[in-house]
Backbone bond lengths (Angstrom), bond angles and torsions (degrees), N, CA, C in turn:
res aa  C-N    CA-C-N  psi(-1)  N-CA   C-N-CA  omega(-1)  CA-C   N-CA-C  phi
1 X - - - 1.460 - - 1.524 108.84 -
2 X 1.351 110.20 136.31 1.488 117.97 -177.91 1.526 111.33 -79.26
3 X 1.354 112.63 143.35 1.509 112.72 173.80 1.432 110.20 -81.12
4 X 1.414 114.66 163.99 1.495 118.75 176.24 1.504 114.35 -57.45
5 X 1.311 118.26 -29.56 1.502 120.40 -178.37 1.505 105.59 -74.34
6 X 1.338 122.16 -36.31 1.401 120.29 178.17 1.629 112.32 -72.83
7 X 1.304 113.79 -38.54 1.430 119.22 -178.34 1.591 112.16 -69.87
8 X 1.340 120.40 -32.71 1.443 125.53 -174.10 1.555 113.30 -54.62
9 X 1.300 119.62 -50.92 1.567 115.69 174.51 1.519 115.47 -56.48
10 X 1.291 118.43 -40.78 1.527 122.58 178.69 1.497 109.10 -65.23
11 X 1.345 119.41 -40.04 1.459 123.51 178.69 1.515 111.34 -61.69
12 X 1.407 114.36 -43.17 1.510 124.32 -178.09 1.505 106.51 -65.44
13 X 1.296 119.71 -46.83 1.459 123.13 -176.94 1.580 108.26 -63.83
14 X 1.318 120.71 -43.27 1.387 124.66 179.96 1.523 108.96 -63.93
15 X 1.314 117.65 -45.29 1.472 119.02 177.25 1.484 111.45 -61.85
16 X 1.344 121.23 -41.01 1.530 122.34 177.82 1.536 107.31 -66.59
17 X 1.301 123.68 -41.32 1.372 121.61 -178.61 1.593 109.01 -68.73
18 X 1.314 122.64 -38.02 1.401 124.28 170.88 1.548 113.87 -54.07
19 X 1.387 111.11 -51.41 1.480 115.49 174.48 1.455 118.47 -55.57
20 X 1.354 118.78 -41.21 1.498 125.29 176.68 1.523 106.36 -65.57
21 X 1.268 122.80 -43.23 1.468 125.61 176.87 1.467 113.92 -56.18
22 X 1.351 114.77 -50.42 1.461 123.83 179.66 1.440 112.18 -60.54
23 X 1.321 117.58 -41.24 1.484 125.57 -178.93 1.635 106.19 -65.60
24 X 1.348 115.13 -41.96 1.486 116.75 -176.93 1.546 110.21 -68.43
25 X 1.346 108.47 -34.12 1.531 112.12 -178.78 1.485 109.84 -73.19
26 X 1.257 120.69 -35.08 1.408 124.49 -178.67 1.632 107.14 -68.29
27 X 1.231 115.79 -39.93 1.627 124.36 -176.48 1.538 103.59 -62.30
28 X 1.455 112.67 -52.58 1.412 119.25 -178.27 1.521 114.98 -56.21
29 X 1.380 114.53 -45.18 1.481 117.14 178.07 1.447 113.22 -68.78
30 X 1.310 120.79 -31.76 1.457 123.46 171.93 1.494 115.08 -61.40
31 X 1.367 111.53 -43.89 1.442 115.84 -178.31 1.526 113.49 -72.03
32 X 1.310 116.48 -35.11 1.507 119.13 178.69 1.421 114.09 -97.23
33 X 1.365 122.26 0.35 1.425 125.59 174.41 1.516 108.54 61.53
34 X 1.316 115.68 43.31 1.390 126.31 -178.64 1.541 107.76 -120.49
35 X 1.282 117.19 118.15 1.546 121.09 177.31 1.467 109.82 -100.35
36 X 1.313 116.43 164.85 1.371 121.17 164.83 1.468 115.83 -131.99
37 X 1.319 121.86 166.03 1.465 125.18 -171.55 1.552 107.77 -153.38
38 X 1.324 111.03 156.97 1.404 116.63 170.30 1.480 108.30 -127.05
39 X 1.383 124.28 158.70 1.322 126.39 -178.20 1.442 108.82 -143.55
40 X 1.278 122.92 114.36 1.475 127.70 171.06 1.476 110.00 -81.50
41 X 1.364 117.25 93.03 1.446 117.99 -175.28 1.490 119.68 -53.08
42 X 1.409 112.44 -36.15 1.429 119.80 -175.92 1.587 109.28 -70.14
43 X 1.185 114.75 -35.52 1.538 115.65 -176.07 1.515 109.11 -104.29
44 X 1.354 120.68 -11.33 1.490 121.36 -173.49 1.556 117.07 75.56
45 X 1.371 112.80 -0.60 1.523 113.18 -175.84 1.560 110.56 -74.29
46 X 1.340 110.83 134.59 1.468 119.06 174.25 1.527 116.20 -103.60
47 X 1.266 115.39 144.22 1.512 120.68 174.84 1.477 111.42 -124.76
48 X 1.282 119.84 118.97 1.415 122.17 -174.28 1.596 111.97 -115.61
49 X 1.246 113.55 154.97 1.483 118.79 177.72 1.500 104.47 -86.92
50 X 1.327 118.90 162.63 1.484 121.86 174.47 1.587 111.99 -52.32
51 X 1.318 113.87 -39.46 1.463 116.38 -176.73 1.477 110.61 -70.23
52 X 1.336 120.41 -36.31 1.491 121.75 177.77 1.510 109.23 -62.58
53 X 1.370 120.83 -36.49 1.491 121.64 171.91 1.449 111.18 -59.33
54 X 1.367 117.39 -41.05 1.504 120.89 -174.69 1.496 107.85 -74.94
55 X 1.308 122.67 -39.91 1.442 127.88 175.99 1.469 110.78 -56.60
56 X 1.359 115.41 -44.92 1.542 118.20 -178.86 1.428 115.31 -88.39
57 X 1.427 113.97 6.98 1.498 120.81 -178.46 1.571 112.53 51.19
58 X 1.307 117.82 51.41 1.410 123.58 -173.16 1.562 106.10 -127.25
59 X 1.334 116.48 134.98 1.403 126.66 179.54 1.555 108.58 -57.45
60 X 1.367 119.75 122.34 1.411 122.05 -174.57 1.554 115.07 -68.33
61 X 1.311 116.88 -9.70 1.425 124.11 173.64 1.559 115.53 -78.19
62 X 1.385 113.14 -15.56 1.410 121.02 -173.84 1.580 106.58 -89.15
63 X 1.329 118.11 132.98 1.456 119.74 175.13 1.494 109.49 -69.96
64 X 1.384 117.21 130.09 1.450 119.74 -175.07 1.484 106.05 -74.59
65 X 1.427 112.26 151.11 1.474 119.32 177.70 1.492 109.99 -151.53
66 X 1.291 116.36 153.40 1.539 119.93 -175.56 1.516 115.45 -56.46
67 X 1.342 117.52 -39.95 1.370 117.36 178.85 1.482 117.91 -59.96
68 X 1.347 113.76 -28.45 1.553 119.16 178.81 1.588 99.84 -76.33
69 X 1.264 117.82 -44.92 1.609 112.71 -177.89 1.370 109.15 -54.69
70 X 1.336 122.56 -50.13 1.414 126.60 -178.74 1.547 111.70 -55.79
71 X 1.270 114.55 -36.00 1.531 118.88 -176.95 1.530 108.27 -66.00
72 X 1.236 118.62 -24.50 1.502 125.07 -174.74 1.598 107.26 -91.46
73 X 1.292 121.66 -12.79 1.435 123.54 -177.76 1.487 111.47 -82.33
74 X 1.444 120.29 132.49 1.379 124.02 176.16 1.533 109.22 -52.65
75 X 1.388 117.40 133.30 1.435 124.12 -176.74 1.513 114.40 -48.08
76 X 1.401 115.88 -35.49 1.449 120.89 -175.14 1.501 108.25 -75.11
77 X 1.336 119.34 -16.94 1.438 121.00 -175.90 1.547 120.26 -102.52
78 X 1.402 110.03 -8.96 1.422 119.07 -172.34 1.685 112.45 -59.99
79 X 1.320 114.74 -43.31 1.454 117.63 -177.84 1.538 108.40 -63.90
80 X 1.305 113.74 -49.63 1.499 119.53 176.58 1.512 109.95 -52.36
81 X 1.260 123.22 -52.38 1.525 128.81 -177.01 1.549 105.79 -58.53
82 X 1.334 119.95 -50.77 1.446 122.67 -176.32 1.474 109.67 -62.23
83 X 1.337 120.21 -43.51 1.411 123.78 177.49 1.445 115.36 -59.51
84 X 1.392 116.20 -45.69 1.404 123.55 175.35 1.535 113.40 -57.04
85 X 1.328 114.79 -51.14 1.449 121.16 178.57 1.495 112.21 -61.51
86 X 1.328 122.21 -40.96 1.400 127.85 -177.18 1.539 106.06 -68.33
87 X 1.199 122.65 -43.51 1.464 126.61 -179.94 1.566 106.05 -65.17
88 X 1.190 123.40 -48.85 1.402 126.46 178.19 1.505 116.22 -60.08
89 X 1.277 114.86 -42.35 1.543 116.36 175.82 1.510 109.67 -75.72
90 X 1.329 119.54 -32.56 1.490 116.17 -178.45 1.529 111.21 -73.16
91 X 1.353 118.59 -32.60 1.338 125.79 -179.10 1.560 116.61 -94.40
92 X 1.254 114.21 -15.86 1.473 122.48 178.34 1.485 107.86 70.92
93 X 1.328 119.09 34.18 1.520 122.53 -179.70 1.541 112.12 -105.44
94 X 1.255 116.83 167.82 1.417 122.67 174.42 1.454 111.85 -79.49
95 X 1.324 116.56 161.44 1.500 117.82 176.28 1.560 109.98 -133.24
96 X 1.281 114.05 161.56 1.361 122.28 -179.33 1.533 110.26 -153.69
97 X 1.275 128.04 100.44 1.397 126.47 -171.23 1.565 110.63 -148.33
98 X 1.268 116.31 161.99 1.459 122.80 173.49 1.479 108.67 -117.65
99 X 1.362 114.58 150.73 1.469 124.11 174.35 1.442 108.01 -156.15
100 X 1.423 118.06 165.66 1.364 123.72 176.96 1.601 109.34 -94.49
101 X 1.396 109.87 143.22 1.422 115.38 170.99 1.557 109.97 -98.02
102 X 1.270 114.45 144.17 1.451 120.46 177.01 1.510 105.87 -106.86
103 X 1.305 118.03 114.37 1.412 123.65 -172.92 1.555 113.30 -88.70
104 X 1.310 119.57 159.17 1.495 119.58 179.94 1.520 115.77 -53.67
105 X 1.361 117.72 -29.67 1.459 118.14 179.43 1.511 111.77 -88.37
106 X 1.382 117.80 12.73 1.357 130.68 -179.69 1.527 115.90 69.56
107 X 1.248 122.04 13.14 1.529 120.25 172.52 1.454 107.10 -87.05
108 X 1.367 116.22 157.48 1.318 123.73 -176.00 1.641 113.83 -102.06
109 X 1.227 122.00 147.80 1.420 126.12 -175.49 1.552 108.60 -138.27
110 X 1.361 119.98 119.63 1.398 121.41 173.14 1.494 113.23 -65.86
111 X 1.352 118.74 141.87 1.493 120.17 170.28 1.410 111.23 -144.66
112 X 1.369 116.31 151.83 1.330 126.14 -171.04 1.557 107.07 -122.59
113 X 1.378 120.83 132.76 1.494 125.66 -179.52 1.455 108.58 -123.74
114 X 1.329 117.67 132.10 1.429 126.43 173.16 1.453 111.46 -136.62
115 X 1.331 117.20 122.85 1.479 124.88 177.60 1.470 109.66 -134.12
């Protein structure tokens, strides 16, 4: 068994590698205008990348929540999105769909989601 003194440098290197990887991912998402998100279905908690905040035109200091997401979906697409999410959570399946975003300035933006 390794001592804490032996493990500390490995832990520090792993942490630095993780930080570099996260920085590269953030830069790639910024350049490609591709965001990422996580959703804990059981708690409803959402996790967004910085680019997802930018795409949805949301202040990154605000904790994301589903009601906000639905407020950005084109009215004609809301039923379809809810049905797709409900089915995926009920069946525990992945989903891949497109819908339009309704931005604060009232313009529309197509979006694709794959999980």
